[in-house]
TIRO-2110 file (N, C-alpha, C; in Angstrom, 1 decimal):
// TIRO-2110
0.2, 83.0, 118.3, N, 1, A
1.0, 83.7, 117.3, CA, 1, A
1.1, 83.0, 116.0, C, 1, A
1.7, 81.9, 116.0, N, 2, A
1.9, 81.1, 114.8, CA, 2, A
0.7, 80.1, 114.7, C, 2, A
-0.2, 80.5, 113.8, N, 3, A
-1.4, 79.7, 113.6, CA, 3, A
-1.1, 78.5, 112.7, C, 3, A
-0.4, 78.7, 111.6, N, 4, A
-0.1, 77.7, 110.7, CA, 4, A
1.4, 77.7, 110.4, C, 4, A
1.8, 78.6, 109.5, N, 5, A
3.3, 78.8, 109.2, CA, 5, A
3.6, 80.2, 109.2, C, 5, A
4.8, 80.6, 109.6, N, 6, A
5.2, 82.0, 109.6, CA, 6, A
6.7, 82.1, 109.4, C, 6, A
7.1, 83.1, 108.6, N, 7, A
8.5, 83.4, 108.4, CA, 7, A
9.0, 84.3, 109.6, C, 7, A
10.4, 84.4, 109.7, N, 8, A
10.9, 85.3, 110.7, CA, 8, A
10.4, 86.7, 110.5, C, 8, A
10.4, 87.1, 109.3, N, 9, A
9.9, 88.5, 109.0, CA, 9, A
8.5, 88.7, 109.4, C, 9, A
7.6, 87.7, 109.2, N, 10, A
6.2, 87.8, 109.6, CA, 10, A
6.1, 87.8, 111.1, C, 10, A
6.9, 87.0, 111.8, N, 11, A
6.9, 87.0, 113.2, CA, 11, A
7.3, 88.3, 113.8, C, 11, A
8.4, 88.9, 113.2, N, 12, A
8.9, 90.2, 113.7, CA, 12, A
7.9, 91.3, 113.5, C, 12, A
7.2, 91.3, 112.4, N, 13, A
6.1, 92.2, 112.1, CA, 13, A
5.0, 92.1, 113.1, C, 13, A
4.6, 90.9, 113.4, N, 14, A
3.5, 90.6, 114.3, CA, 14, A
3.9, 91.1, 115.7, C, 14, A
5.1, 90.7, 116.2, N, 15, A
5.5, 91.0, 117.5, CA, 15, A
5.7, 92.6, 117.7, C, 15, A
6.2, 93.2, 116.7, N, 16, A
6.3, 94.7, 116.7, CA, 16, A
4.9, 95.3, 116.8, C, 16, A
3.9, 94.8, 116.0, N, 17, A
2.6, 95.4, 116.1, CA, 17, A
1.9, 95.2, 117.4, C, 17, A
2.4, 94.2, 118.2, N, 18, A
1.8, 93.9, 119.5, CA, 18, A
2.6, 94.7, 120.6, C, 18, A
3.7, 95.4, 120.2, N, 19, A
4.5, 96.1, 121.1, CA, 19, A
5.5, 95.2, 121.9, C, 19, A
5.8, 94.1, 121.3, N, 20, A
6.7, 93.1, 121.9, CA, 20, A
7.9, 92.9, 121.1, C, 20, A
9.1, 92.8, 121.7, N, 21, A
10.3, 92.5, 121.0, CA, 21, A
10.7, 93.3, 119.8, C, 21, A
10.7, 94.6, 119.9, N, 22, A
11.1, 95.4, 118.8, CA, 22, A
12.5, 95.1, 118.4, C, 22, A
12.7, 94.9, 117.1, N, 23, A
14.1, 94.6, 116.6, CA, 23, A
14.5, 93.1, 116.9, C, 23, A
13.6, 92.3, 117.3, N, 24, A
14.0, 90.9, 117.5, CA, 24, A
14.1, 90.2, 116.1, C, 24, A
15.3, 89.9, 115.7, N, 25, A
15.4, 89.3, 114.3, CA, 25, A
15.8, 87.9, 114.5, C, 25, A
15.4, 87.1, 113.6, N, 26, A
15.7, 85.7, 113.5, CA, 26, A
15.2, 84.9, 114.7, C, 26, A
14.2, 85.4, 115.4, N, 27, A
13.7, 84.8, 116.6, CA, 27, A
13.3, 83.3, 116.4, C, 27, A
12.5, 83.1, 115.3, N, 28, A
12.1, 81.8, 115.0, CA, 28, A
13.2, 80.8, 114.7, C, 28, A
14.2, 81.4, 114.0, N, 29, A
15.4, 80.6, 113.7, CA, 29, A
16.1, 80.2, 115.0, C, 29, A
16.2, 81.1, 115.9, N, 30, A
16.9, 80.8, 117.2, CA, 30, A
16.1, 79.8, 117.9, C, 30, A
14.8, 79.9, 118.0, N, 31, A
13.9, 78.9, 118.7, CA, 31, A
14.1, 77.6, 118.0, C, 31, A
14.1, 77.5, 116.7, N, 32, A
14.2, 76.3, 116.0, CA, 32, A
15.6, 75.6, 116.3, C, 32, A
16.6, 76.4, 116.4, N, 33, A
18.0, 75.8, 116.6, CA, 33, A
18.1, 75.4, 118.1, C, 33, A
17.5, 76.2, 119.0, N, 34, A
17.8, 76.0, 120.4, CA, 34, A
16.8, 75.1, 121.1, C, 34, A
15.6, 75.0, 120.6, N, 35, A
14.5, 74.2, 121.2, CA, 35, A
13.8, 73.4, 120.2, C, 35, A
12.8, 72.6, 120.6, N, 36, A
12.0, 71.8, 119.7, CA, 36, A
10.6, 72.5, 119.6, C, 36, A
10.4, 73.7, 120.1, N, 37, A
9.1, 74.4, 120.1, CA, 37, A
8.7, 74.7, 118.7, C, 37, A
9.5, 75.2, 117.9, N, 38, A
9.2, 75.5, 116.5, CA, 38, A
10.2, 74.7, 115.6, C, 38, A
9.7, 74.5, 114.3, N, 39, A
10.5, 73.7, 113.4, CA, 39, A
10.4, 74.3, 112.0, C, 39, A
11.5, 74.2, 111.2, N, 40, A
11.4, 74.6, 109.8, CA, 40, A
10.4, 73.8, 109.1, C, 40, A
9.7, 74.5, 108.1, N, 41, A
8.8, 73.8, 107.2, CA, 41, A
9.6, 73.0, 106.2, C, 41, A
10.7, 73.5, 105.8, N, 42, A
11.6, 72.9, 104.8, CA, 42, A
12.9, 72.4, 105.6, C, 42, A
12.9, 71.2, 106.1, N, 43, A
13.9, 70.7, 107.0, CA, 43, A
15.3, 70.6, 106.4, C, 43, A
15.5, 70.3, 105.2, N, 44, A
16.8, 70.1, 104.7, CA, 44, A
17.4, 71.4, 104.2, C, 44, A
18.7, 71.6, 104.3, N, 45, A
19.3, 72.8, 104.0, CA, 45, A
19.4, 73.0, 102.5, C, 45, A
19.0, 74.1, 102.0, N, 46, A
19.0, 74.4, 100.6, CA, 46, A
20.4, 75.1, 100.3, C, 46, A
20.9, 74.9, 99.1, N, 47, A
22.2, 75.5, 98.7, CA, 47, A
22.3, 77.0, 98.9, C, 47, A
21.2, 77.8, 98.6, N, 48, A
21.3, 79.2, 98.8, CA, 48, A
21.3, 79.7, 100.2, C, 48, A
21.0, 78.8, 101.1, N, 49, A
21.0, 79.2, 102.5, CA, 49, A
22.4, 79.5, 103.0, C, 49, A
23.4, 79.0, 102.4, N, 50, A
24.8, 79.3, 102.8, CA, 50, A
25.1, 80.8, 102.6, C, 50, A
24.3, 81.4, 101.6, N, 51, A
24.5, 82.9, 101.4, CA, 51, A
23.5, 83.7, 102.1, C, 51, A
22.3, 83.3, 102.1, N, 52, A
21.2, 84.2, 102.7, CA, 52, A
20.6, 83.7, 104.0, C, 52, A
20.9, 82.5, 104.4, N, 53, A
20.2, 81.9, 105.6, CA, 53, A
18.9, 81.4, 105.2, C, 53, A
18.3, 80.6, 106.1, N, 54, A
16.9, 80.1, 105.8, CA, 54, A
15.9, 81.2, 106.0, C, 54, A
15.1, 81.4, 105.0, N, 55, A
14.1, 82.4, 105.0, CA, 55, A
12.7, 81.9, 104.8, C, 55, A
12.6, 80.6, 104.9, N, 56, A
11.3, 79.9, 104.7, CA, 56, A
10.5, 80.0, 106.0, C, 56, A
9.3, 79.4, 106.0, N, 57, A
8.4, 79.5, 107.1, CA, 57, A
8.8, 78.5, 108.2, C, 57, A
8.4, 78.7, 109.4, N, 58, A
8.5, 77.8, 110.5, CA, 58, A
7.1, 77.5, 111.0, C, 58, A
6.9, 76.5, 111.8, N, 59, A
5.6, 76.1, 112.3, CA, 59, A
5.9, 75.6, 113.7, C, 59, A
4.8, 75.7, 114.6, N, 60, A
4.9, 75.1, 115.9, CA, 60, A
5.0, 73.6, 115.7, C, 60, A
5.9, 73.0, 116.5, N, 61, A
6.1, 71.5, 116.5, CA, 61, A
4.7, 70.9, 116.9, C, 61, A
4.2, 70.0, 116.1, N, 62, A
2.9, 69.4, 116.3, CA, 62, A
2.7, 68.8, 117.7, C, 62, A
3.8, 68.4, 118.3, N, 63, A
3.8, 67.8, 119.6, CA, 63, A
3.3, 68.8, 120.7, C, 63, A
3.6, 70.1, 120.4, N, 64, A
3.3, 71.2, 121.4, CA, 64, A
2.0, 72.0, 121.0, C, 64, A
1.5, 71.8, 119.8, N, 65, A
0.5, 72.7, 119.3, CA, 65, A
-0.8, 72.7, 120.1, C, 65, A
-1.3, 71.5, 120.5, N, 66, A
-2.5, 71.5, 121.3, CA, 66, A
-2.3, 72.1, 122.6, C, 66, A
-1.2, 71.8, 123.3, N, 67, A
-0.9, 72.3, 124.6, CA, 67, A
-0.8, 73.8, 124.6, C, 67, A
-0.2, 74.4, 123.6, N, 68, A
0.0, 75.8, 123.4, CA, 68, A
-1.4, 76.5, 123.2, C, 68, A
-2.2, 75.8, 122.3, N, 69, A
-3.5, 76.4, 122.1, CA, 69, A
-4.4, 76.4, 123.3, C, 69, A
-4.3, 75.4, 124.2, N, 70, A
-5.0, 75.3, 125.4, CA, 70, A
-4.5, 76.4, 126.4, C, 70, A
-3.2, 76.6, 126.4, N, 71, A
-2.6, 77.6, 127.3, CA, 71, A
-3.1, 79.0, 126.9, C, 71, A
-3.0, 79.3, 125.6, N, 72, A
-3.4, 80.6, 125.1, CA, 72, A
-4.9, 80.8, 125.3, C, 72, A
-5.7, 79.8, 125.2, N, 73, A
-7.2, 79.9, 125.4, CA, 73, A
-7.5, 80.2, 126.8, C, 73, A
-6.7, 79.6, 127.7, N, 74, A
-6.9, 79.8, 129.1, CA, 74, A
-6.5, 81.2, 129.6, C, 74, A
-5.6, 81.9, 128.9, N, 75, A
-5.1, 83.2, 129.3, CA, 75, A
-6.0, 84.3, 128.8, C, 75, A
-7.0, 84.0, 128.0, N, 76, A
-7.8, 85.1, 127.4, CA, 76, A
-9.0, 85.4, 128.2, C, 76, A
END
């Protein structure tokens, strides 16, 4: 799914197009907060985030990227 970087909106659009997780909002943000699987591209909090929340891209944690690619390749 995340090849390089992707925002929450881009992830939601992709998942909806695949028929998965309709209406799942802020999924990458939740994953970033709850796990080490994905991480914010801009790690420090920006002042505007207090009003709008982080809207920047996320990426797969490099520690997991190769393992996930192998897993996905094996499932196809």
